[in-house]
C-alpha positions, 0 to 999 in steps of 0.5 A: 241052534245047537250047531251055532253053540258047537261051532263057537259062534255064540261066543262072538255075538251071534245070538238070534236063531230065526225060524224062516218061512214054512213053519205054519200049518195049513189052517188056523186054530178054531179060535182064529190063532195061528198053528204050527206044522209038524216040523214045529210041534212046540213053539214055546218049548223051543223058545225056552230052550233057546233062552235057556242057551243064551240065544234069542228066538226069531219068527217069520210072517207076511202082512198078507193072506199067504207068505211067499211060500204060500203058507198062512199070513197074518192078514186080519189076524195081526193082534192074535198073531203078536200076542201068540209070538210073545207067548212063545217068547219071540224076540224078532219078527221078519215081516215080509210083504208077499202076498200083501201086494193082492190087497194093496192092488185090490184097494187100489191106493198107491199112496205112501200111507198105503205101503205103510198101512200093514206095518203100522197094523203090525207095529200097534200089535207088537207094541200091545205086547209086554215083550221087546220084539225086533221089527225087521221090515222086508218089503224090498226098499219100495217107496223108499222105506228107509225114509219112513221105516222108523215111523212104523217102529222098524228096527231094520228094513230091507233096501233091496230084493233078495240076494243070492250067491253071485258077485253080480247080485253082491255088486247090484245090492252094493251099488244102491247103498251109498246113498242110504248112510244118513238113514241108518242109525242105533235101532233102525238100520238099513238091511241089504239082506243076509249073508251068501257064505258057507253052504247055501241053497234050500233043503237038500240042495246046498252048494258052496257059495260061488263067491271066491275067498276074496269076494266073501272077505269083501262082502263081510267087510262091506256088511260091517261097514254098513252097520247092517244086520248080519244074518247067517244064511247058510247051514251052520252045521256044514260050515268050514273053518274058513267060513267060521273064521270069516264070521268070528273075527271079533274086530271086524264084526266090532266095526259092524256092532260099533255103538255109534251106529253110523254107516260108512260113507263112500268117499272115493269111487271110480272104475278101479276101486272104492274107498268107504270110511265109517266113524267109530264111537272111540273117535277112530275111523274104519277104512274099507278099500274095495278093488273092483278093476278085475285085477290085483292092484297097489291102491294109494289112500290119501288121508287128505282126500278122506277128510282125515288127519294127515298122520294116522296109526293104521291096523289091518282088522282081518289080520289083527295086525298093527301097520304103524304110524302112516303120513299122508298116504297109505299104500295098500296091495288089494286083491280083486 
């Protein structure tokens, strides 16, 4: 938390500190309320500290009996857990399917309603609290969650399984996002999972991301074009200058945070490159050109093919530099 402040990320809109799995005690309290382990002795004080610093506080649970890390889940304690979260000052809940699969199988119901059921249960529990809590659905895109996530008051929903710091994983998740643009908007977002930049891994087993610098630029650019929730998945305290600058370019972040909330559409796709276009609240458009050919190349962007005006003012957001007026075609040198 302090590292996020010290690195200056707080000054660029990074606001949530989310505790993921592993904070729960082995057993609940005598009254059935959720207990914390020794790593987190006082959640209320932690929440107060974060709020005093201008930050928000996120927590993690599962609708199953156990979480993905085999800690206590919220099954049959949803109302109690939601009340506890509110008392701690929680602002964000990631609700991860995990062992609920066992409940689902035992009930033998494969309907859409059965997939929605655990998320509706927690929806009602959260709505009963006198506190706004961001509701992050994590069930990996099953039953096309983007078609019904907003019906259970989901503020975002994972569209895929877990990401890892490889180009293969990034491309796999990337390939499934283009068809989902119509389901994203203010208050309900498609979530392609966390960012894989910086020092990543678990516990003491950290390593630099396996993405090249150009692949990292691609990663951040695409997530911003998707209006995706931006969740830092690395050790912030060991973040180098490259990673800090990657995550603090205000013009790039503004594309992700644009209040119109439109996800980009994939306008051009071939074996060499893709072009995505995102309309913005001020009437302008963000254009992302992705070279997937394996070699650096010159890519011609024909404005007519994108359904745009013949003459445009162009700005490079990564360099924060005006390119000038371009008519009909824009030539881009794009690294692979």
